[in-house]
N, C-alpha and C positions, 0 to 999 in steps of 0.2 A: 561427537560434531555438534555444533550448534544449530539447532533447528527452530523454525518458525512456520506458522500457516499464514496464507496471504491469498489475495485475489490480485490478478496482473490486468492493468489497463491494456486496451488492445494496442498495437503498435501506432495506428492512426492518432489515438488520443494522446499517447506519450510524446510523439513527435509534435503534435500540435502544442503541447505544453512547453516542450523544449524551445519551439519557435517563439512562444510568448515570451520565454525567460531571455530571449537573445539580446535584447537591449540592455537588461539587468547584468546579464553576464559580461558584456562588453565594458559596461561602466563600472563594475565592481569586480576586480580580477582577484581577490582575496580569497573568496570561497572555494572548496573543492566542490565542484559541480558533479552532481550524479548524473551519468549519462541515462537517456530515457530507456535504453534496453535493460537497465537494471531497476526501474521504477517498479514499485509493488505497494499494495496496501495491505500491511500486517493485519492479520486477524489476532494472532497471539504468538509471543515469543517463549519458547520451551527450554532455551539454553541447551546444555549439554543432555543430550537424549539419544536413546535407541531408535533409529529411524525405523525399523520394522515394527516396533511396538507402537511408536508414535502414528505409524501411517494405518496400522490395523483400528487403533482408537479413532482417529479422524474418520476412517471409513463409515465406522458406526454412527459417530455424533453427527456427521453432515450427510448421511443418507436421506434422501427425500427433501433436503432443505430446498426452499425456492432461491432462484437466481436473483440476487439483488440488482436493482437499476440504479446507476451511479453516475455521478459527474465530478470532476475536479472544479473547485470553486474557491477563489480567494486564497490567502496565504497567512501564515502565522510562523511563531518561531517557539521553540524550547531547547534547552541544554546545548546550545551552539549549533541548532538545525534550523534550516528554513525549509518550509513544507508548503506543500498545495493541500488544502482541505478536501475531504472527500464526503460527499453527501449523497443521500438517496434511500429508497425504502428497501428495508431488508438487511442493510449490512451489519447493523447493531446485533440483530438476532442471530446472524450467521456467525459473527465473531464471538458472541457469549456461547454459542454451541460449540465453538473451536477453543473454548476456555478463557476468553478475555473478561475483564472486569473483576476478577477475584481479588488481585492485588492492587488495582488502581482504575480509575474510570478509563474507558475505552475512548480513545481521540483517533479516529479515523484519518489518515493523512499519507501522502507520498513524500517522502524526504527527497528534496531536490538539490540542497547544497549543506555542507558542513563548514564550520569556520572554527578557528583556533580560539578565539575569544567571542564575545558577544556578537549576535546578528546585529549588523547595522539596521536601526529601526526603518530607514526608508525601503529596504528590500521588500518586506511585506506589504508596506504602504503601496508600492508601485504595482503590485500584483492583485491589489484589493478587487479590481474589477474583473479579473480573469474568470471566465467560466467555459468549461470544455463542453464538446457534445456529450450526450448521455451514452452509456452502453449498459448492456446486460451481462453481468458476469456470470457466465455458464459453468465455470468451475472454480473450485478453490484448489490451492497446492501446497504441498509441503516442500519447504525449501531448505537447503543448506547455506550457511552463512561461513565463508572462509576468509579471515583476514589475512592480507597480504602487504607487500611492500607497495604495490601500485593501487591499494585501496581493497575494500571488501568486494569479493566476488560472491554472486548468489547464483545457486542452480537448482532446478526443480528435481525433486527425487521422486515425487509422486503427485498424481492428479485425481481430484474428486469431483465428478460431475454434479452439477446441482439441477434440480428440477427445471424442466423447461419452461414452465410458466414463471413469470417474473414476480417477485415479492409483491404482495398487495393483491394478487388476482386470486380468485378462487379456484380451486382445483375443477376439472371438468366434469 
């Protein structure tokens, strides 16, 4: 099965982002829009891997890691993907612990749409001023990716609590 690690935006943040996309979704019907229930910030993609083995490894690598404080902000594109950027303290360090950055630079983002061709340049421009409320990611998750006719489905298969202190704060 195809696995990846991620942090999940709280439902209120994802729904707020979905509402911010409403005008764009209405004006540009071509992209396949990713429903907010499927939004996630990938830490690292592992591909075909054994879930139990990956779970044990992540449990060790992420133990004691501080919870990143995050926000969605602005938008960008790559490889027929429209995304919202993700910014905040501690995310890159968490992703590095989960294995990111070995093969390519880490680009924290939430995929919000996929297109058949190039993403129309007006889409990220229209979202340039978007900023979500901040949230503290209190856990990382190991997820399964299952491609299907109706699109890819994601499901959480394990959870890894992060330290209660947000990234950037000293331990008590």
